[in-house]
Structures are given as structure tokens and as C-alpha cells.
C-alpha positions in Angstrom: -12.1 12.5 8.8 -9.9 9.9 6.9 -8.7 6.8 8.7 -6.5 4.2 7.1 -5.3 1.0 8.8 -2.6 -1.5 7.9 -2.1 -4.8 9.7 0.9 -7.2 9.3 0.5 -10.5 11.0 3.9 -12.0 11.7 5.0 -15.2 13.4 5.6 -13.5 16.8 4.0 -10.1 16.6 1.0 -8.6 14.9 1.9 -5.0 13.8 -0.7 -2.3 13.3 -0.5 1.3 11.9 -3.3 3.8 11.6 -3.1 7.1 9.8 -5.8 9.5 10.9 -5.9 12.8 9.0 -2.1 12.7 8.6 -1.4 11.6 12.2 0.3 8.1 12.4 0.0 5.8 15.4 1.4 2.3 15.7 1.0 -0.6 17.9 1.9 -4.3 18.5 0.3 -7.3 19.9 1.5 -10.9 20.2 0.3 -13.1 17.3 -2.1 -15.8 18.1 -2.8 -19.2 16.5 -6.2 -18.2 15.4 -4.8 -15.0 13.8 -8.0 -13.0 14.5 -7.4 -12.5 18.2 -3.9 -11.1 17.6 -5.4 -8.7 15.0 -8.1 -7.5 17.3 -5.6 -7.0 20.1 -3.4 -4.8 17.8 -6.4 -2.8 16.7 -7.4 -2.3 20.3 -4.0 -0.7 20.9 -4.7 1.7 18.0 -8.1 2.7 19.5 -6.4 3.6 22.8 -3.7 5.7 21.0 -6.3 7.6 18.9 -8.5 8.0 22.0 -11.7 6.8 20.3 -14.2 4.1 21.4 -14.5 0.8 19.6 -17.6 1.7 17.7 -16.4 5.0 16.5 -13.0 3.5 15.5 -14.2 0.7 13.3 -17.1 2.6 11.7 -14.7 5.4 10.6 -12.1 3.2 8.9 -12.3 3.8 5.2 -9.2 1.7 4.1 -8.2 -1.6 5.7 -5.2 -3.5 4.3 -4.0 -6.8 5.7 -0.8 -8.8 5.2 -0.9 -12.2 7.0 0.9 -15.5 7.5 -2.1 -17.9 7.2 -0.9 -19.3 3.9 2.8 -18.9 4.7 2.5 -20.8 8.0 0.4 -23.6 6.3 3.1 -24.1 3.7 6.1 -23.7 6.0 4.6 -26.2 8.5 3.1 -28.4 5.7 -0.2 -28.3 7.5 -2.7 -28.5 4.7 -6.3 -29.5 4.5 -7.0 -33.0 3.1 -6.8 -32.1 -0.6 -7.6 -34.3 -3.5 -6.3 -34.1 -7.1 -8.0 -35.0 -10.4 -5.5 -35.3 -13.3 -5.3 -36.8 -16.8 -5.1 -40.5 -17.1 -1.5 -41.6 -17.0 -0.2 -38.6 -15.0 -1.0 -39.6 -11.5 2.6 -39.5 -10.3 3.6 -36.1 -11.7 4.0 -34.6 -8.3 6.3 -37.5 -7.2 8.4 -37.5 -10.3 8.8 -33.8 -10.0 12.1 -32.3 -11.3 14.5 -34.9 -9.9 14.8 -32.9 -6.6 18.4 -32.1 -5.7 19.9 -30.1 -2.9 22.2 -27.1 -3.4 25.3 -29.4 -3.6 23.8 -31.3 -6.6 24.8 -34.6 -5.1 22.7 -37.3 -6.8 23.2 -39.6 -3.7 21.5 -37.0 -1.5 18.4 -36.4 -3.6 15.4 -35.7 -1.4 11.8 -36.1 -2.5 9.8 -32.8 -2.6 7.5 -32.0 0.3 4.2 -33.9 0.0 1.0 -31.8 -0.6 -1.5 -34.5 -1.3 -1.5 -38.2 -0.4 -1.3 -40.6 -3.3 -4.6 -42.3 -2.5 -6.3 -39.0 -3.1 -4.9 -38.5 -6.6 -7.4 -39.9 -9.1 -7.0 -40.1 -12.9 -9.7 -39.0 -15.3 -10.1 -40.6 -18.7 -9.7 -37.6 -21.0 -7.2 -36.2 -23.4 -6.6 -32.9 -25.2 -3.6 -32.5 -27.4 -1.0 -29.7 -27.6 -3.0 -27.9 -30.2 -6.1 -27.8 -28.0 -8.0 -30.5 -30.0 -10.0 -33.1 -28.0 -8.7 -36.6 -28.5 -10.6 -38.4 -25.7 -13.9 -36.7 -24.6 -14.6 -36.4 -20.9 -17.6 -38.6 -20.1 -19.8 -37.5 -17.2 -20.2 -41.0 -15.7 -16.4 -41.5 -15.6 -16.0 -38.0 -14.0 -18.7 -38.9 -11.4 -16.8 -42.1 -10.5 -13.5 -40.2 -10.2 -15.0 -37.5 -7.9 -16.7 -40.1 -5.7 -13.5 -42.0 -5.4 -11.5 -39.0 -4.3 -14.2 -37.9 -1.9 -14.3 -41.4 -0.4 -10.5 -41.0 0.3 -11.3 -38.1 2.6 -10.7 -35.1 0.3 -12.0 -31.8 1.9 -11.0 -29.7 -1.2 -10.2 -30.6 -4.8 -7.5 -29.5 -7.2 -8.1 -30.1 -11.0 -5.0 -30.1 -13.3 -5.4 -31.7 -16.7 -2.5 -32.0 -19.1 -3.2 -29.5 -21.8 -5.9 -27.4 -20.1 -4.0 -24.2 -20.7 -4.5 -24.7 -24.5 -8.2 -25.7 -24.1 -9.8 -25.4 -20.7 -13.1 -27.1 -21.7 -12.6 -30.3 -19.8 -11.6 -28.5 -16.6 -14.6 -26.3 -17.0 -16.8 -29.3 -17.3 -15.4 -30.6 -14.0 -16.1 -27.2 -12.4 -19.7 -27.2 -13.6 -20.1 -30.8 -12.3 -18.8 -29.9 -8.9 -20.9 -26.7 -8.7 -24.0 -28.8 -9.4 -23.3 -31.9 -7.4 -21.0 -30.7 -4.6 -21.6 -27.0 -4.2 -20.0 -26.8 -0.8 -16.7 -28.4 -1.9 -13.8 -25.9 -2.4 -12.0 -26.6 -5.7 -9.3 -25.0 -7.9 -9.0 -25.3 -11.7 -5.5 -24.9 -13.1 -6.9 -23.3 -16.2 -8.4 -20.5 -14.1 -5.6 -20.1 -11.6 -2.5 -20.4 -13.8 -3.1 -21.2 -17.5 0.6 -21.7 -18.4 2.7 -24.5 -19.6 5.0 -26.8 -17.5 2.5 -29.3 -16.0 4.5 -29.9 -12.8 4.7 -26.3 -11.7 1.1 -25.8 -12.7 0.0 -28.9 -10.7 2.0 -27.8 -7.7 0.4 -24.3 -7.7 -3.1 -25.6 -8.2 -2.8 -28.3 -5.5 -1.3 -25.8 -3.0 -4.1 -23.4 -3.7 -6.8 -26.0 -3.1 -5.0 -27.3 0.0 -5.1 -23.9 1.7 -8.6 -22.8 0.6 -10.5 -24.4 3.6 -7.9 -23.0 6.0 -8.1 -19.5 4.6 -11.9 -19.6 4.5 -12.1 -20.6 8.1 -9.8 -17.7 9.3 -11.4 -15.2 7.0 -14.9 -16.1 8.0 -14.0 -15.6 11.6 -12.1 -12.4 11.0 -14.9 -10.9 8.8 -17.5 -11.7 11.4 -15.5 -10.2 14.2 -14.8 -7.0 12.3 -18.3 -6.6 11.1 -19.7 -7.1 14.6 -17.4 -4.2 15.7 -18.7 -1.9 13.0 -16.2 -2.2 10.1 -18.0 -1.2 6.9 -15.1 -0.9 4.4 -13.8 -3.8 2.4 -10.8 -5.7 3.7 -7.9 -5.7 1.2 -5.3 -8.4 1.2 -1.6 -8.1 0.1 -0.5 -10.5 -2.6 2.7 -12.2 -3.4 3.1 -10.2 -6.6 3.4 -6.8 -4.8 -0.2 -5.5 -4.9 -3.4 -6.0 -3.0 -6.8 -7.5 -4.0 -10.1 -7.4 -2.2 -10.8 -10.3 0.1 -13.4 -11.6 -2.4 -10.8 -11.8 -5.2 -8.2 -13.3 -2.8 -10.6 -16.1 -1.8 -10.6 -17.3 -5.4 -6.8 -17.9 -5.3 -5.5 -17.8 -1.7 -2.1 -19.2 -2.5 -1.2 -15.7 -3.8 -1.2 -14.5 -0.2 2.0 -16.4 0.5 4.6 -13.9 1.9 2.0 -11.1 1.8 3.4 -9.4 5.0 7.0 -9.2 3.8 5.9 -7.8 0.4 4.4 -4.9 2.3 7.8 -4.1 3.7 9.4 -4.2 0.3 6.7 -1.8 -0.9 7.4 0.6 2.0 11.1 0.4 1.4 10.7 1.4 -2.3 8.6 4.4 -1.3 11.2 5.4 1.4 14.0 5.0 -1.2 12.2 7.4 -3.5 11.8 10.0 -0.7 15.5 9.7 0.1 16.7 9.7 -3.5 18.2 6.2 -3.3 17.5 4.1 -6.4 19.4 1.0 -5.2 18.0 -0.3 -2.0 18.4 -3.6 -0.1 15.8 -4.5 2.5 16.3 -6.5 5.6 13.1 -7.3 7.5 13.9 -9.0 10.8 11.0 -9.9 13.0 10.5 -12.5 15.6 10.6 -15.5 13.3 12.6 -14.8 10.2 14.6 -12.4 8.1 13.3 -11.4 4.7 15.7 -9.7 2.2 14.9 -8.1 -1.2 16.6 -5.8 -3.7 15.1 -2.6 -5.2 16.9 -1.4 -8.4 15.9 1.8 -10.2 12.7 2.1 -8.0 11.6 -1.4 -9.0 11.7 -4.6 -7.0 12.6 -7.8 -8.8 9.7 -10.1 -9.7 10.2 -13.8 -10.3 7.9 -15.4 -13.0 8.2 -18.8 -11.2 8.4 -18.4 -7.5 9.5 -21.2 -5.2 7.1 -21.7 -2.3 8.0 -24.0 0.6 10.7 -25.7 -1.4 8.4 -26.3 -4.4 8.6 -24.6 -7.8 5.4 -22.9 -8.8 4.0 -20.9 -11.7 3.2 -17.9 -9.5 4.6 -14.5 -10.3 6.1 -13.2 -7.0 8.4 -10.5 -5.5 11.9 -11.9 -5.2 12.3 -12.3 -1.4 14.9 -14.4 0.3 13.7 -15.7 3.6 15.8 -17.4 6.3 14.9 -18.6 9.9 16.8 -15.9 11.7 14.7 -13.6 13.8 14.5 -12.4 17.4 12.8 -15.6 18.4 15.1 -18.0 16.5 16.5 -20.6 18.8 20.3 -21.2 19.3 21.3 -24.8 19.8 24.3 -27.2 19.5 24.3 -29.8 16.7 25.6 -33.3 16.8 29.1 -32.1 15.9 29.2 -29.8 18.9 28.8 -26.7 16.7 26.6 -23.8 17.7 23.7 -23.1 15.4 21.0 -20.5 15.1 17.5 -21.2 13.7 15.5 -22.1 11.7 13.3 -23.2 14.6 11.6 -20.3 16.5 10.2 -19.8 20.0 7.4 -17.8 18.4 5.2 -15.7 20.7 4.3 -18.6 23.0 6.3 -19.6 24.9 8.7 -17.1 23.2 12.4 -16.5 24.2 13.4 -17.4 27.7 13.5 -13.7 28.7 9.7 -13.4 28.1 9.1 -15.4 31.2 6.3 -17.3 29.6 7.7 -20.8 30.0 10.4 -20.8 27.4 13.7 -22.2 28.6 15.7 -22.4 25.3 17.9 -19.5 24.3 16.8 -17.3 21.4 18.5 -14.4 19.6 16.6 -12.0 21.8 18.0 -13.7 24.9 21.5 -13.3 23.5 20.9 -9.5 22.8 19.7 -9.1 26.3 22.7 -10.8 27.9 24.9 -8.6 25.7 23.3 -5.5 27.2 21.9 -4.4 23.8 18.4 -4.4 25.1 16.9 -2.6 28.1 14.8 -5.1 30.0 12.6 -2.3 31.4 11.9 -0.6 28.1 11.0 -3.5 25.7 8.0 -2.3 23.6 8.1 0.9 25.5 8.0 -0.9 28.8 4.8 -2.8 28.1 6.7 -6.1 28.2 9.1 -6.8 31.0 12.1 -8.9 30.0 13.8 -11.2 32.5 17.6 -11.0 32.1 18.3 -13.7 34.7 16.2 -16.2 32.8 17.9 -15.2 29.5 21.4 -15.6 31.1 20.4 -18.9 32.6 19.2 -20.3 29.3 22.3 -19.2 27.4 24.6 -20.6 30.1 22.8 -23.9 30.4 22.3 -24.7 26.7 25.3 -23.0 25.1 28.0 -21.8 27.4 28.3 -24.8 29.7 28.3 -27.5 27.0 30.9 -25.6 24.9 32.9 -24.6 28.0 32.5 -20.9 27.2 31.8 -17.8 29.2 28.2 -16.8 29.0 29.0 -13.4 27.4 31.1 -15.2 24.8 28.3 -17.7 24.0 25.8 -14.8 23.6 28.2 -13.0 21.4 28.6 -16.1 19.3 24.8 -16.3 18.8 24.8 -12.6 17.6 27.7 -13.2 15.2 26.1 -16.4 13.7 22.8 -14.6 13.2 24.6 -11.7 11.4 26.5 -14.1 9.2 23.4 -16.0 8.2 21.5 -12.8 7.4 24.4 -11.4 5.4 24.4 -14.5 3.3 20.7 -14.0 2.6 21.4 -10.5 1.4 24.3 -11.8 -0.8 21.9 -14.2 -2.5 19.8 -11.4 -3.8 22.8 -9.3 -4.8 26.0 -11.1 -5.5 24.2 -14.2 -6.8 22.1 -12.0 -9.1 25.2 -10.1 -10.5 24.9 -7.0 -8.3 27.5 -5.3 -6.1 26.0 -4.8 -2.6 28.4 -1.9 -2.1 26.3 0.2 -4.5 23.2 -0.1 -2.3 21.7 1.5 0.8 20.4 -1.1 3.3 17.0 -0.3 4.8 16.6 -2.4 8.0 13.2 -2.8 9.6 11.2 -5.1 11.7 11.3 -5.0 15.5 14.7 -6.8 15.8 16.6 -5.4 12.8 17.8 -2.2 14.5 20.3 -4.2 16.6 21.7 -6.0 13.6 21.4 -3.8 10.5 24.8 -2.0 10.9 26.5 -5.4 11.5 24.9 -6.9 8.4 25.9 -3.9 6.3 29.5 -4.1 7.5 29.6 -7.8 6.6 28.6 -7.3 3.0 30.4 -4.0 2.4 27.4 -1.6 2.5 28.4 1.8 3.9 24.9 3.4 4.4 22.0 2.1 6.5 18.6 3.5 7.0 16.4 2.4 10.0 12.9 3.8 9.4 11.3 5.8 12.2 8.4 3.2 12.3 10.8 0.3 11.8 9.0 -2.1 14.1 5.7 -1.8 12.1 7.2 -0.8 8.7 5.6 -3.7 6.8 2.2 -2.6 8.0 3.0 0.9 7.0 4.0 -0.3 3.5 0.8 -2.1 3.1 -1.2 1.1 3.2 0.9 2.5 0.4 0.6 -0.5 -1.9 -1.5 -0.4 -5.1 -4.2 -2.8 -6.1 -2.8 -5.2 -8.7 -4.4 -7.8 -11.0 -2.4 -10.0 -13.3 -3.7 -12.1 -16.2 -1.3 -14.5 -17.9 -1.6 -17.1 -20.7 0.8 -19.4 -22.5 0.9 -18.2 -26.1 3.9 -19.5 -28.0 4.9 -17.0 -30.7 8.0 -16.3 -32.7 9.1 -13.2 -34.7 8.4 -15.0 -37.9 4.7 -15.1 -37.1 2.3 -12.2 -37.7 2.2 -9.5 -35.0 -1.6 -9.6 -35.2 -1.6 -13.1 -33.6 0.2 -11.7 -30.5 -1.9 -8.6 -30.4 -5.0 -10.8 -30.3 -3.8 -12.6 -27.2 -2.9 -9.4 -25.4 -6.2 -7.8 -26.3 -8.0 -10.8 -24.7 -6.0 -10.4 -21.5 -6.6 -6.7 -21.4 -10.4 -7.3 -21.6 -10.1 -9.4 -18.4 -8.1 -6.6 -16.8 -10.7 -4.0 -17.8 -13.4 -6.2 -16.3 -11.4 -6.3 -13.0 -11.1 -2.5 -13.0 -14.9 -2.2 -13.3 -15.6 -4.8 -10.6 -13.2 -3.2 -8.1 -14.5 0.3 -8.9 -11.0 1.7 -9.8 -11.4 5.3 -11.0 -10.4 5.9 -14.7 -7.6 8.3 -13.7 -6.0 5.7 -11.4 -5.8 2.9 -13.9 -2.6 1.7 -15.5 -2.0 -1.3 -17.8 1.3 -3.0 -18.6 2.0 -5.7 -21.1 4.8 -8.2 -20.3 6.1 -11.3 -22.1 8.2 -14.2 -20.9 10.8 -14.8 -23.6 13.8 -17.0 -24.2 16.3 -17.9 -27.0 15.1 -21.1 -28.7 16.5 -24.2 -27.0 16.8 -22.6 -23.6 14.8 -23.7 -20.5 14.1 -20.6 -18.6 12.7 -17.2 -19.7 13.3 -13.6 -19.0 10.4 -11.2 -18.6 10.3 -8.1 -20.9 7.9 -5.2 -20.8 6.2 -4.3 -24.1 4.9 -0.9 -25.2 1.4 -0.4 -23.6 -0.3 0.0 -26.9 -1.3 -2.2 -29.8 1.5 -4.4 -31.1 2.2 -4.2 -34.8 4.9 -5.4 -37.3 6.8 -2.1 -36.7 7.2 -3.1 -33.0 9.0 -6.4 -33.6 12.5 -4.9 -33.6 11.8 -2.8 -30.5 10.6 -5.9 -28.6 13.6 -8.0 -29.7 15.9 -5.2 -28.6 14.3 -4.9 -25.2 14.5 -8.6 -24.7 18.2 -8.6 -25.4 18.8 -5.7 -23.0 16.8 -7.5 -20.3 18.6 -10.7 -20.9 22.1 -9.2 -20.6 21.0 -7.2 -17.6 20.2 -10.5 -16.0 23.1 -12.6 -17.2 25.8 -10.2 -18.1 27.0 -8.1 -21.1 27.6 -10.2 -24.2 25.7 -13.3 -23.0 22.8 -12.9 -25.4 22.6 -15.4 -28.3 21.8 -12.6 -30.8 22.0 -14.9 -33.8 19.4 -17.4 -32.3 15.6 -17.3 -32.8 13.6 -15.8 -29.9 10.5 -17.6 -28.6 7.8 -15.8 -26.7 6.2 -18.2 -24.2 3.7 -16.3 -21.9 1.8 -13.2 -22.5 0.9 -11.2 -19.4 -1.1 -8.1 -18.7 -0.7 -6.3 -15.3 -3.5 -4.0 -14.2 -2.7 -1.5 -11.5 -5.1 0.7 -9.6 -3.0 3.5 -8.1 -3.6 4.2 -4.4 -4.0 7.7 -2.9 -2.2 7.2 0.4 -2.4 9.7 3.1 0.6 12.0 3.7 1.9 11.5 7.2 2.5 14.9 8.9 2.7 13.7 12.5 4.5 10.6 13.5 3.0 10.5 16.9 5.2 13.0 18.8 8.7 12.7 20.1 9.9 11.9 23.6 12.1 14.5 25.1 15.8 13.6 24.6 17.5 11.9 27.4 20.9 10.2 27.6 22.2 7.5 29.9 25.0 5.0 29.8 25.0 1.2 29.8 27.6 -1.5 29.8 27.3 -3.9 26.8 29.2 -6.5 24.9 30.5 -4.9 21.7 29.2 -6.9 18.7 32.4 -6.4 16.8 35.0 -7.3 19.5 33.0 -9.3 22.0 34.4 -7.2 24.8 32.4 -5.3 27.4 32.4 -1.5 27.2 30.2 1.5 27.9 28.0 3.3 25.4 25.7 6.3 25.4 22.0 5.3 25.3 19.7 7.9 23.7 16.0 8.0 24.2 14.0 10.6 22.1 17.0 10.8 19.7 15.1 12.7 17.1 15.4 15.8 19.3 19.2 15.5 19.3 19.5 14.8 15.5 23.1 13.5 15.3 25.6 11.4 17.2 28.7 9.3 16.9 29.0 5.6 17.6 29.2 3.5 19.6 25.7 4.3 20.9 22.2 2.8 21.3 19.0 4.5 20.3 16.0 3.4 22.3 12.7 3.8 20.6 9.4 2.7 22.0 9.2 -0.4 19.8 12.8 -0.9 18.6 16.4 -0.4 19.6 19.1 0.7 17.1 22.8 -0.1 17.6 25.3 2.3 16.1 28.8 0.8 16.0 32.1 2.6 16.7 33.3 4.7 13.8 29.8 5.3 12.5 27.7 8.5 12.5 23.9 8.5 12.9 21.6 11.4 12.1 17.9 12.0 11.7 16.7 12.6 8.1 13.4 13.1 6.3 11.1 13.5 9.3 12.6 11.0 11.7 14.4 8.1 9.9 17.8 7.1 11.3 20.6 7.3 8.7 23.8 5.5 9.7 27.0 6.0 7.8 29.6 3.4 8.6 33.2 4.4 8.9 32.3 8.0 8.8 33.4 9.3 12.2 
């Protein structure tokens, strides 16, 4: 018996998928503030669907992958532990000086300070100095270090970040601090920048290090509780955690650098969409993951998702490598409101799972996107989550009328339609950011829409940006959890190693060899079989005098003098792919900044042969407000659509955990074992 489980903890729902000897079952539960309770509730749903008792279920799990929002929520809400920071003397205010923060309009009169991670009274300078060559100018004295540590602890620090100026060239002083903390304060969580992210740019490195230390106690608290509960129920396999770079690590490795869990759930969806695109023969795929709290959009080109070498987290630039995901506060629970100008707005605030949208009947009285969809007749109040959750249309209509329609002197249907159109417009703009703003034509892509709420909006988003083909996966409501089970284990080692083509190739080879040794150690520690191991070499490169780099992949073999022309040619190709043909400064010297080795342990995921059985096809009719025109009309409603196979819009497809809207002029058909393929303007 083989049993794999994937869990995706979202802001509103916790999604779960289990694959048992090729049979897939899926379930949902409301997310909870403690995270663990929501996970256990979702797992209980899987137990019921598989028809096994708790003890037998947990003991038989041989793969458990988790994507969660613990770190994402802490960063988004700026609710950190009381973190302290030790830094080089004279650099106490690096986080406040920042990068001269500006908004998108670049108006110097509207500059805003970056979000605060650590209070200034918990930032303490250490008398030490290493120069840019890695030579020690001012040694680190233990008595001075002891005074600095006691001072930051006296200020209330619960965890400690250590970021010294040139530690990426010589980590010895940071290592001394780590040894001191281990000996004198063994219970204190801490992060060394030279271990977490040994790269140049002290501001981004300091942000990353401080964020990591700030979330360590929070993650430890949640993980300790979760691990205890799962072990008590009989789980024997290791828990694997999705990372921001697109692969998973064991919970033991994740606890060393928990900041890498940021956006771990959405990354699972991107991974699943890449796999689905491969199955359907689509090499250019856009993803739209719309859940209860947000929409996450990403682009997949030639079977690869874009990875950013310096991801932004919570409005702060970091030195983390991360999958390029554009996130906006537009989900089913996003609240609609009227601003001070009398203009309707949607999001970014969300009703969450408690109290939730007004239609949940759990005390919420503010209108959310789900309330608008219910008022428009797009949702069946008696079949939400397969009928397990009863929606209250009267409360949804009252909320829309009281807070939107009445103040704006609009009909309630018109106000609900306005919420729908605003949400679509905002989500379309998010997709434009990862296509048009990156130099790609969205019309060349297929849109894969998933998440519990996206089925109602995917076709409208596609129409807004010019995409003609939409795929809504059969397991759309839990697609990110499904993607988690198909992700690979990934380890990334990076080091700033300035190098130019005038220098010997052997110098660069030495740096890559050292990084590969670390990767091989990780393979051994994680027990990755030899036949499943892959190593890739990457370099962050730029033309001399430029600020930002482009990442280029090197041949995965030893680097010699004969490879210099190949590397330079690849860099120019990657540069022009990013910025346009003819933009490369081919006459300028090229500078290699960071060397990176990526180790991948390929996963043997189960093939799904049974998606849980289809309902018998049934058709009914329902009056609804047309999203395109805002007028009421009738549409066919199909339940168990897979048995029918093809239909013309307008129609609604009601699945147990999602509803799909097919607009007029579109054709929908079932492909590849149950996915819904919508072709716009095809009737």
C-alpha cells in the first residue's frame, strides 16, 4: 500500500489531497489560527473518504508534504517575535536607511519608510571589522561580544539576528558569535547571515537574516505542536515542507532557515500547473490561484517557472531566491468597501475563515467577493463544498445592499456585479505584471485557474488580458496541495564570488566545487538515491557598471578555459531574453557576482488512476447576473459534467468543491482525465 498526503494551509481553507495506490481523494477544512487544528480537521476528512481509522491512516502515510502560511501570515501582518540584531560598529541604522524607499509613482514627497522588523533599541553594534578582502582589521573580543549580547537580551530579544558587514567574505566573526551563543545561551534561537545567505548587498542580507530570526520562535512553536499531534496519531514518516524556491526540504532543514517557507503554499500550485502543462502539451502557462484571501499569479515558459534571485517579501527586498509569484488581496473572502472618495474598492482586507463572508452566517456582516457571487446567482447556496457548508443568500444580499448599494444609490444586483468586475480587473492586472511587464504577450499563453474561487473568475480574467484558452483542473479547489506531492526536494547553496573573464577559469571552478561538496553532503543527509540526484550550476552575472544581475545556467561539469566563450554567449542570450533583442552591451566587460549550485532530488510521485469517481450527470437551470453584461438571464447548470464531456456557454459547472462559469460564446470540454478546457469565442 502506498499513501501520499499533501496539505496546503491557506488564509481561509486548509486543503488536503491523499493518493492511495493511484486513487485520489480530496478534502477541505476551515483554517484555524493555530494552524494545527485546521490541518488535523482536513486530515480527518481524508480518513473518512478513504474509509480507514485514524491509527491505520497515519501509520500508513509514507510521504507527507506541507505548504503553509505560518511565515507568510507573520510577514504580511508584521507580527514577529521580539528579534534583536547584532551588527558591525557604525552600521546600526542600515535597516532604516534602506534603499530610499519609494512608492510605484517614484514621488520623493511620498516616500514611506520600510516596514519595521526590529525595534531600534534591540539593534546593538559589535566592535569588529573585516575588510572587503576578508582580512581582519579589528578582532572580535569576547568581553565586548558578551556586553553586546547582554545588552540586546536586556532589551527583550527572544531571538537574535547576526549580520556583520563583510561576513560573506570571511565568516569567522559571525561563527565566533554563534559559538558564544551556543555555549552561553543554548536556548536562544539565532541566525547568522554567513550561513543563511552569504552574498553581497548588506541591506538585503540584513533584511533576510533579521526576518529569518524574527519568525524562528513562531515557526518552532507551530511545528512543535504539529509534530507532537501527528506523532501521537501514529505518523512515522518525515514531514516535508515546501520552500519559496520551488522545492521541498525536510522539517529539520526548514527549521534552520524558516524564512524560506514564505509563499510555500502558492509555490505548490505553480509546481502542479507546470506538470499539468506538460501533460496537456502547453509550454507557456499562466497560473491564477484564487483562494479565500488572495490571488497568486505566475508564468511558466518552456516548462520552467521564473525564479527571482532577490525576492521581495512583505514589501522588503531580500537576498532569497524565489519563484516569481505576484500576489494581490483578491480572494473569495476579500471585503468590498467604499473609500473616502465614494469609490467602490475590493480588498486587500479579507474576512478570513472567521467570521468569513456574510453568507457564512458566522457573524460577518461586511460584503465579500463570495457574497457578491452568491447575490449574482453564480453560486448554489445548497451545494457549497458539496453541501457541507450552507450559504445564507439573504445575509449576503443584506450586506451588499447595506454597505455598497445603498450608499452608492445602486440596485443590489448592480453593486454585486461591480464587486465582481473590480475583482476581475485587479486580478487581470496581477497577471499583466508577470507577462506584459516582463516582455511577454499574454495571448500566447494558456491560463490555468485553480483555487476554490477561481472557477467563477478564470474565463473573465482571460478575456480581460486576451487569453483564448483556459484550463480549470479537475481538483482545482485543492490543486496546490496536489502540486506539493509532485514537487522535488531542492537544496540551494550560493556564495558571492566576484570573477571576470580575464581571470583564470580554475578560480571559478574552485568556488563551484566547494558549493557542490555542500550539495553532496545534503544528498547524503537526506538519503536521496544516486539515480534521483541532479546538480545544476548557476551564476548571477551583469555587465560591468550595472546594478542588477541576470541568472545564467552553466554546464554541469568542470569549468575550464574552453568554456568561457560558451558562458559569455549564454549570458548574452539570457540578458536579451529578459530585456529584449539588441539590449546586451556586448562590448562591455562581464562580471560574475554569485556562484550557485542547485541540488535536486527527483520525486517518484504516484500516478493517479482514479480521481474519486464521478457523479451522474444532471442538468438544471438557474437565473444569474451575467458577469459580462450585468443583466439577469438563465443558464444551464451541470453537475457531474465529466459524464457529458462538452457544452456551450453560458453555463455553470457545479463540482463538489468548486463552481466553474463558462461565458457566452465559449465552449467547454473535458480533457486528460477530467480537466475542464474552456475555449473563449469558440462557439
